ROTIVEX-33508 format. One record per residue (C-alpha): residue number from 1; x, y, z. Coordinates in steps of 0.001 Angstrom, whole numbers, plus 500000, padded with zeros to 6 digits. Layout:
BEGIN
<r n="NUM" X="X" Y="Y" Z="Z"/>
...
//
This chain:
BEGIN
<r n="1" X="500000" Y="500000" Z="500000"/>
<r n="2" X="501369" Y="503388" Z="499039"/>
<r n="3" X="501814" Y="506300" Z="501429"/>
<r n="4" X="499034" Y="508103" Z="499553"/>
<r n="5" X="496635" Y="505177" Z="500107"/>
<r n="6" X="497418" Y="505015" Z="503808"/>
<r n="7" X="496726" Y="508703" Z="504293"/>
<r n="8" X="493425" Y="508524" Z="502431"/>
<r n="9" X="492174" Y="505413" Z="504183"/>
<r n="10" X="491697" Y="503377" Z="501025"/>
<r n="11" X="492945" Y="499947" Z="500099"/>
<r n="12" X="493968" Y="498464" Z="496762"/>
<r n="13" X="491633" Y="495763" Z="495402"/>
<r n="14" X="494357" Y="493190" Z="495080"/>
<r n="15" X="495375" Y="493773" Z="498700"/>
<r n="16" X="491999" Y="492350" Z="499655"/>
<r n="17" X="493290" Y="488968" Z="498548"/>
<r n="18" X="495604" Y="489047" Z="501521"/>
<r n="19" X="492683" Y="489494" Z="503883"/>
<r n="20" X="490357" Y="486716" Z="504941"/>
<r n="21" X="486635" Y="487242" Z="504701"/>
<r n="22" X="486365" Y="487989" Z="508408"/>
<r n="23" X="489089" Y="490597" Z="508161"/>
<r n="24" X="487360" Y="492285" Z="505245"/>
<r n="25" X="484085" Y="492362" Z="507148"/>
<r n="26" X="485972" Y="493827" Z="510082"/>
<r n="27" X="487261" Y="496690" Z="507957"/>
<r n="28" X="483747" Y="497491" Z="506835"/>
<r n="29" X="482213" Y="497212" Z="510309"/>
<r n="30" X="484747" Y="499578" Z="511827"/>
<r n="31" X="484189" Y="502093" Z="509057"/>
<r n="32" X="487884" Y="502137" Z="508145"/>
<r n="33" X="486865" Y="502389" Z="504508"/>
<r n="34" X="483584" Y="503576" Z="503108"/>
<r n="35" X="483841" Y="501502" Z="499926"/>
<r n="36" X="486462" Y="498750" Z="499973"/>
<r n="37" X="485933" Y="497724" Z="496364"/>
<r n="38" X="485291" Y="500565" Z="493969"/>
<r n="39" X="482815" Y="499983" Z="491174"/>
<r n="40" X="484177" Y="498155" Z="488161"/>
<r n="41" X="484767" Y="500220" Z="485013"/>
<r n="42" X="482392" Y="499833" Z="482057"/>
<r n="43" X="482686" Y="496700" Z="479956"/>
<r n="44" X="485578" Y="496861" Z="477472"/>
<r n="45" X="484912" Y="498131" Z="473964"/>
<r n="46" X="487071" Y="497631" Z="470908"/>
<r n="47" X="485772" Y="500078" Z="468270"/>
<r n="48" X="487095" Y="497898" Z="465430"/>
<r n="49" X="485082" Y="494794" Z="466338"/>
<r n="50" X="481692" Y="495580" Z="464743"/>
<r n="51" X="483352" Y="496184" Z="461375"/>
<r n="52" X="485751" Y="493260" Z="461649"/>
<r n="53" X="483418" Y="490305" Z="462215"/>
<r n="54" X="479930" Y="489315" Z="463353"/>
<r n="55" X="479266" Y="489712" Z="467075"/>
<r n="56" X="477079" Y="487789" Z="469512"/>
<r n="57" X="475893" Y="488182" Z="473089"/>
<r n="58" X="478185" Y="486605" Z="475667"/>
<r n="59" X="475200" Y="485090" Z="477395"/>
<r n="60" X="473653" Y="487312" Z="480052"/>
<r n="61" X="476900" Y="489204" Z="480785"/>
<r n="62" X="475912" Y="492255" Z="478731"/>
<r n="63" X="479045" Y="491961" Z="476582"/>
<r n="64" X="478888" Y="491759" Z="472802"/>
<r n="65" X="481746" Y="489531" Z="471661"/>
<r n="66" X="483331" Y="489016" Z="468261"/>
<r n="67" X="482858" Y="485460" Z="467037"/>
<r n="68" X="486639" Y="484890" Z="466892"/>
<r n="69" X="488649" Y="485369" Z="470075"/>
<r n="70" X="492313" Y="484913" Z="470916"/>
<r n="71" X="493426" Y="481940" Z="472977"/>
<r n="72" X="496430" Y="482326" Z="475238"/>
<r n="73" X="498251" Y="479165" Z="474185"/>
<r n="74" X="500392" Y="478299" Z="471142"/>
<r n="75" X="502941" Y="481110" Z="470597"/>
<r n="76" X="501457" Y="483145" Z="473437"/>
<r n="77" X="502551" Y="480636" Z="476089"/>
<r n="78" X="505999" Y="479726" Z="474807"/>
<r n="79" X="509033" Y="480560" Z="477010"/>
<r n="80" X="511073" Y="483642" Z="476121"/>
<r n="81" X="508858" Y="484335" Z="473123"/>
<r n="82" X="507937" Y="487957" Z="473742"/>
<r n="83" X="509078" Y="489099" Z="470299"/>
<r n="84" X="506453" Y="486836" Z="468718"/>
<r n="85" X="503737" Y="486717" Z="471375"/>
<r n="86" X="503272" Y="490406" Z="472149"/>
<r n="87" X="502827" Y="491425" Z="468475"/>
<r n="88" X="500174" Y="488699" Z="468134"/>
<r n="89" X="498188" Y="490154" Z="471037"/>
<r n="90" X="498622" Y="493679" Z="469689"/>
<r n="91" X="497567" Y="492651" Z="466189"/>
<r n="92" X="494543" Y="490785" Z="467508"/>
<r n="93" X="493215" Y="493994" Z="469040"/>
<r n="94" X="494064" Y="495936" Z="465885"/>
<r n="95" X="492043" Y="493422" Z="463841"/>
<r n="96" X="488996" Y="493747" Z="466087"/>
<r n="97" X="489372" Y="490821" Z="468472"/>
<r n="98" X="487729" Y="491911" Z="471734"/>
<r n="99" X="488046" Y="488795" Z="473939"/>
<r n="100" X="491359" Y="487333" Z="475133"/>
<r n="101" X="491587" Y="484110" Z="477127"/>
<r n="102" X="494511" Y="482976" Z="479260"/>
<r n="103" X="495195" Y="480955" Z="482406"/>
<r n="104" X="497439" Y="480765" Z="485441"/>
<r n="105" X="498590" Y="477426" Z="484014"/>
<r n="106" X="499593" Y="478575" Z="480529"/>
<r n="107" X="503344" Y="478805" Z="480164"/>
<r n="108" X="504221" Y="476784" Z="483261"/>
<r n="109" X="505403" Y="478300" Z="486525"/>
<r n="110" X="506564" Y="481588" Z="484918"/>
<r n="111" X="503039" Y="481972" Z="483466"/>
<r n="112" X="504387" Y="483303" Z="480198"/>
<r n="113" X="500922" Y="483733" Z="478675"/>
<r n="114" X="499728" Y="486114" Z="481376"/>
<r n="115" X="503065" Y="487930" Z="481233"/>
<r n="116" X="502884" Y="488607" Z="477492"/>
<r n="117" X="499213" Y="489567" Z="477537"/>
<r n="118" X="499855" Y="491874" Z="480487"/>
<r n="119" X="502405" Y="493851" Z="478488"/>
<r n="120" X="499597" Y="494779" Z="476091"/>
<r n="121" X="496856" Y="495119" Z="478705"/>
<r n="122" X="498930" Y="497723" Z="480509"/>
<r n="123" X="498174" Y="500068" Z="477603"/>
<r n="124" X="495011" Y="498648" Z="476011"/>
<r n="125" X="493004" Y="497108" Z="478848"/>
<r n="126" X="489741" Y="498797" Z="477842"/>
<r n="127" X="489763" Y="497149" Z="474392"/>
<r n="128" X="489518" Y="493515" Z="475492"/>
<r n="129" X="487260" Y="491405" Z="477651"/>
<r n="130" X="489967" Y="489630" Z="479634"/>
<r n="131" X="489531" Y="486068" Z="480902"/>
<r n="132" X="491860" Y="483963" Z="483023"/>
<r n="133" X="491539" Y="480808" Z="485130"/>
<r n="134" X="492442" Y="479044" Z="488363"/>
<r n="135" X="493489" Y="475401" Z="488253"/>
<r n="136" X="493586" Y="475186" Z="492054"/>
<r n="137" X="490504" Y="473589" Z="493597"/>
<r n="138" X="490695" Y="475407" Z="496949"/>
<r n="139" X="489709" Y="478883" Z="498109"/>
<r n="140" X="493119" Y="479906" Z="499395"/>
<r n="141" X="495058" Y="478460" Z="496481"/>
<r n="142" X="492758" Y="480066" Z="493944"/>
<r n="143" X="492945" Y="483498" Z="495567"/>
<r n="144" X="496717" Y="483258" Z="495562"/>
<r n="145" X="496689" Y="482453" Z="491844"/>
<r n="146" X="494349" Y="485375" Z="491190"/>
<r n="147" X="496608" Y="487790" Z="493030"/>
<r n="148" X="499475" Y="486855" Z="490725"/>
<r n="149" X="497215" Y="486899" Z="487645"/>
<r n="150" X="496253" Y="490513" Z="488343"/>
<r n="151" X="499893" Y="491449" Z="488805"/>
<r n="152" X="501075" Y="489736" Z="485610"/>
<r n="153" X="498132" Y="490974" Z="483553"/>
<r n="154" X="498825" Y="494489" Z="484856"/>
<r n="155" X="495208" Y="495166" Z="485780"/>
<r n="156" X="493159" Y="495530" Z="488955"/>
<r n="157" X="490382" Y="493229" Z="487722"/>
<r n="158" X="489605" Y="490571" Z="485142"/>
<r n="159" X="486311" Y="490383" Z="483304"/>
<r n="160" X="486030" Y="486617" Z="483631"/>
<r n="161" X="487598" Y="484252" Z="486166"/>
<r n="162" X="487128" Y="480568" Z="485386"/>
<r n="163" X="487686" Y="477237" Z="487086"/>
<r n="164" X="490098" Y="475449" Z="484792"/>
<r n="165" X="489370" Y="472046" Z="483249"/>
<r n="166" X="487142" Y="470072" Z="485588"/>
<r n="167" X="487640" Y="466398" Z="484763"/>
<r n="168" X="486023" Y="464347" Z="487559"/>
<r n="169" X="483159" Y="464304" Z="490047"/>
<r n="170" X="485742" Y="464343" Z="492827"/>
<r n="171" X="486930" Y="467729" Z="491567"/>
<r n="172" X="483345" Y="468980" Z="491514"/>
<r n="173" X="482953" Y="468013" Z="495163"/>
<r n="174" X="486219" Y="469744" Z="496023"/>
<r n="175" X="485432" Y="473075" Z="494384"/>
<r n="176" X="482040" Y="473197" Z="496103"/>
<r n="177" X="483443" Y="472367" Z="499548"/>
<r n="178" X="483210" Y="475173" Z="502144"/>
<r n="179" X="486879" Y="475988" Z="501466"/>
<r n="180" X="486694" Y="475254" Z="497745"/>
<r n="181" X="487423" Y="477332" Z="494656"/>
<r n="182" X="483797" Y="478423" Z="494236"/>
<r n="183" X="484089" Y="480237" Z="497566"/>
<r n="184" X="487094" Y="482126" Z="496201"/>
<r n="185" X="485140" Y="483063" Z="493086"/>
<r n="186" X="482239" Y="484451" Z="495094"/>
<r n="187" X="484559" Y="486505" Z="497295"/>
<r n="188" X="486548" Y="487833" Z="494344"/>
<r n="189" X="483365" Y="488934" Z="492616"/>
<r n="190" X="482053" Y="490628" Z="495758"/>
<r n="191" X="485355" Y="492490" Z="496051"/>
<r n="192" X="485180" Y="493583" Z="492397"/>
<r n="193" X="488378" Y="491770" Z="491515"/>
<r n="194" X="486462" Y="489824" Z="488863"/>
<r n="195" X="483354" Y="490727" Z="486892"/>
<r n="196" X="481969" Y="487335" Z="485832"/>
<r n="197" X="482497" Y="483687" Z="486800"/>
<r n="198" X="482954" Y="480714" Z="484522"/>
<r n="199" X="483797" Y="477046" Z="484293"/>
<r n="200" X="485778" Y="475085" Z="481707"/>
<r n="201" X="486264" Y="471496" Z="480673"/>
<r n="202" X="487388" Y="469119" Z="477943"/>
<r n="203" X="487011" Y="465588" Z="479194"/>
<r n="204" X="483523" Y="464556" Z="480317"/>
<r n="205" X="480200" Y="466351" Z="479759"/>
<r n="206" X="478629" Y="464761" Z="482851"/>
<r n="207" X="481172" Y="466501" Z="485109"/>
<r n="208" X="480300" Y="469912" Z="483721"/>
<r n="209" X="476576" Y="469169" Z="483799"/>
<r n="210" X="476821" Y="468512" Z="487531"/>
<r n="211" X="478720" Y="471751" Z="488129"/>
<r n="212" X="476124" Y="473749" Z="486198"/>
<r n="213" X="473352" Y="472250" Z="488295"/>
<r n="214" X="475034" Y="473491" Z="491468"/>
<r n="215" X="475975" Y="477089" Z="490646"/>
<r n="216" X="474852" Y="479853" Z="488255"/>
<r n="217" X="478098" Y="480346" Z="486371"/>
<r n="218" X="478012" Y="483186" Z="483837"/>
<r n="219" X="479999" Y="481365" Z="481154"/>
<r n="220" X="481197" Y="477972" Z="480064"/>
<r n="221" X="484314" Y="477246" Z="478013"/>
<r n="222" X="483907" Y="473835" Z="476427"/>
<r n="223" X="485736" Y="471755" Z="473864"/>
<r n="224" X="483813" Y="471478" Z="470594"/>
<r n="225" X="484771" Y="470402" Z="467103"/>
<r n="226" X="483323" Y="468445" Z="464214"/>
<r n="227" X="484279" Y="465086" Z="465781"/>
<r n="228" X="482287" Y="465854" Z="468949"/>
<r n="229" X="479202" Y="463725" Z="468192"/>
<r n="230" X="481323" Y="460580" Z="467882"/>
<r n="231" X="482556" Y="460341" Z="471496"/>
<r n="232" X="481200" Y="461720" Z="474822"/>
<r n="233" X="479388" Y="464463" Z="472964"/>
<r n="234" X="479229" Y="467893" Z="474592"/>
<r n="235" X="476461" Y="468851" Z="472150"/>
<r n="236" X="473984" Y="466223" Z="473303"/>
<r n="237" X="473081" Y="467531" Z="476795"/>
<r n="238" X="475678" Y="470036" Z="477969"/>
<r n="239" X="475312" Y="472601" Z="475193"/>
<r n="240" X="471486" Y="472703" Z="475429"/>
<r n="241" X="471654" Y="473215" Z="479198"/>
<r n="242" X="474102" Y="476095" Z="478787"/>
<r n="243" X="471769" Y="477667" Z="476231"/>
<r n="244" X="468797" Y="477202" Z="478565"/>
<r n="245" X="470702" Y="478946" Z="481357"/>
<r n="246" X="471573" Y="481848" Z="479016"/>
<r n="247" X="475289" Y="481386" Z="479621"/>
<r n="248" X="478099" Y="482830" Z="477575"/>
<r n="249" X="479285" Y="479794" Z="475596"/>
<r n="250" X="482873" Y="479762" Z="474374"/>
<r n="251" X="484107" Y="477005" Z="472081"/>
<r n="252" X="487675" Y="475735" Z="472228"/>
<r n="253" X="489744" Y="472939" Z="470665"/>
<r n="254" X="488160" Y="473857" Z="467337"/>
<r n="255" X="491147" Y="472601" Z="465285"/>
<r n="256" X="492211" Y="470189" Z="468079"/>
<r n="257" X="495722" Y="471662" Z="468127"/>
<r n="258" X="495814" Y="471086" Z="464392"/>
<r n="259" X="494934" Y="467390" Z="464581"/>
<r n="260" X="491605" Y="467737" Z="462813"/>
<r n="261" X="493167" Y="469687" Z="459923"/>
<r n="262" X="494184" Y="468140" Z="456616"/>
<r n="263" X="497256" Y="470407" Z="456632"/>
<r n="264" X="498571" Y="468815" Z="459842"/>
<r n="265" X="501529" Y="466426" Z="459680"/>
<r n="266" X="501749" Y="463991" Z="462615"/>
<r n="267" X="505047" Y="464204" Z="464491"/>
<r n="268" X="507059" Y="460997" Z="464909"/>
<r n="269" X="505198" Y="458642" Z="467252"/>
<r n="270" X="507866" Y="458806" Z="469925"/>
<r n="271" X="507702" Y="462582" Z="470136"/>
<r n="272" X="503933" Y="462858" Z="470626"/>
<r n="273" X="502799" Y="463531" Z="474210"/>
<r n="274" X="501481" Y="460372" Z="475857"/>
<r n="275" X="498286" Y="462065" Z="477006"/>
<r n="276" X="497259" Y="462895" Z="473423"/>
<r n="277" X="497511" Y="459367" Z="472074"/>
<r n="278" X="499448" Y="458557" Z="468936"/>
<r n="279" X="498130" Y="460055" Z="465711"/>
<r n="280" X="499336" Y="458484" Z="462466"/>
<r n="281" X="497564" Y="460517" Z="459801"/>
<r n="282" X="496600" Y="464102" Z="458950"/>
<r n="283" X="493154" Y="465380" Z="459759"/>
<r n="284" X="490341" Y="465826" Z="457279"/>
<r n="285" X="489075" Y="469433" Z="457530"/>
<r n="286" X="490301" Y="472849" Z="456493"/>
<r n="287" X="490540" Y="475571" Z="459122"/>
<r n="288" X="487567" Y="477299" Z="457513"/>
<r n="289" X="485487" Y="474126" Z="457812"/>
<r n="290" X="486595" Y="473561" Z="461404"/>
<r n="291" X="485653" Y="477090" Z="462477"/>
<r n="292" X="482471" Y="477191" Z="460436"/>
<r n="293" X="481233" Y="473988" Z="462066"/>
<r n="294" X="481584" Y="475252" Z="465636"/>
<r n="295" X="480364" Y="478766" Z="464851"/>
<r n="296" X="477189" Y="477226" Z="463405"/>
<r n="297" X="476405" Y="475880" Z="466889"/>
<r n="298" X="474835" Y="478106" Z="469583"/>
<r n="299" X="478165" Y="479453" Z="470856"/>
<r n="300" X="479017" Y="483064" Z="471627"/>
<r n="301" X="482563" Y="482889" Z="470286"/>
<r n="302" X="485481" Y="480520" Z="469702"/>
<r n="303" X="488973" Y="480900" Z="471111"/>
<r n="304" X="491913" Y="479755" Z="469027"/>
<r n="305" X="495617" Y="479929" Z="469810"/>
<r n="306" X="497897" Y="480916" Z="466948"/>
<r n="307" X="501581" Y="480563" Z="466144"/>
<r n="308" X="501939" Y="483665" Z="464000"/>
<r n="309" X="500300" Y="486895" Z="462921"/>
<r n="310" X="499594" Y="485240" Z="459566"/>
<r n="311" X="497510" Y="482527" Z="461245"/>
<r n="312" X="495703" Y="485185" Z="463257"/>
<r n="313" X="494872" Y="487146" Z="460114"/>
<r n="314" X="493564" Y="483988" Z="458427"/>
<r n="315" X="491290" Y="483177" Z="461368"/>
<r n="316" X="489890" Y="486708" Z="461577"/>
<r n="317" X="489203" Y="486625" Z="457824"/>
<r n="318" X="487332" Y="483325" Z="458250"/>
<r n="319" X="485258" Y="484872" Z="461014"/>
<r n="320" X="484486" Y="487938" Z="458941"/>
<r n="321" X="483218" Y="485804" Z="456059"/>
<r n="322" X="481289" Y="483360" Z="458250"/>
<r n="323" X="477971" Y="481976" Z="457067"/>
<r n="324" X="476203" Y="479282" Z="459104"/>
<r n="325" X="476109" Y="475673" Z="457977"/>
<r n="326" X="472836" Y="473989" Z="457164"/>
<r n="327" X="471962" Y="470824" Z="459094"/>
<r n="328" X="473058" Y="468804" Z="456057"/>
<r n="329" X="476400" Y="470598" Z="455924"/>
<r n="330" X="476961" Y="470014" Z="459653"/>
<r n="331" X="476268" Y="466315" Z="459189"/>
<r n="332" X="478672" Y="466172" Z="456247"/>
<r n="333" X="481480" Y="467736" Z="458305"/>
<r n="334" X="480798" Y="465316" Z="461163"/>
<r n="335" X="481107" Y="462410" Z="458743"/>
<r n="336" X="484297" Y="463871" Z="457332"/>
<r n="337" X="485780" Y="464105" Z="460836"/>
<r n="338" X="484692" Y="460640" Z="461959"/>
<r n="339" X="487843" Y="458771" Z="460780"/>
<r n="340" X="490035" Y="461060" Z="462936"/>
<r n="341" X="487795" Y="461095" Z="466010"/>
<r n="342" X="490450" Y="459782" Z="468389"/>
<r n="343" X="493063" Y="462375" Z="467492"/>
<r n="344" X="490523" Y="465199" Z="467191"/>
<r n="345" X="489135" Y="464427" Z="470665"/>
<r n="346" X="492426" Y="463533" Z="472343"/>
<r n="347" X="491377" Y="465627" Z="475362"/>
<r n="348" X="488247" Y="463542" Z="476111"/>
<r n="349" X="488050" Y="460667" Z="478549"/>
<r n="350" X="488603" Y="457445" Z="476634"/>
<r n="351" X="488244" Y="454916" Z="479410"/>
<r n="352" X="484997" Y="452970" Z="479776"/>
//
């Protein structure tokens, strides 16, 4: 806390993370501060977005999001890659992208993704709806991650804070425990450190369905691509429930890290990560087909990580030219993806 803050009896938002709930209540009860958490600023607005691509409501959040959004992986999470990553983030905003997604887990312990994005947010925070995540399942651990996220992102609040990648019912029980991550989310929102709350997952639709039944999350980030109907489909029950609840619905794993694309060349079997399974053939779709499929579903936007500005420009151009698929076209793309289901859904549970 600065000398100025001490003299004026105010407290920085992020300093609230260092206080327990009881301590915060104590501050208020004693009248030490009249308003611990100042009102959040207006929702971000990128003036380029409406001309750059179609926009959709992000559920009931009040935010109008471009249908293509920037994911914080690929080049944006690589170590010592600032010369590539920062220009990608800058260019995304220039092109009209108005939603950027990252995580406390992206880029390992140094959290390179949040670092690079923060270098841009320091100057252009009001142009992007900023989303990050906690992978910790506890209150205290999640609040600690959030404190560092705010520091690295160089902001005093994020627009969306999400629970990262729920994969089991045991994790659902843990986050909803009295000292679980959901408690941290509620406190952070009350303290105006975060605007909206979300949940994410790749592996099992039943896990996310249970979480949605227990708490009114504002958004869901879920893995969707043209192979989805062929194994543990997220479209069958999870997507309709999210629509019914008027959630912001964000699609990810659209190109399956390239594995659904016909342009993808499988690496040597020994060099492929064990958790992805071994892929032996290219995919079957173009990037345009992959994006068009998911954007034809009732999603608000899709997030895609890119390796270069050229890839970013291609994806934004696809979004700008988007026209929805007919039901027959959707079925045709699903059939086209069926032979590469395993590699396109490498992130799903494959046990019985």
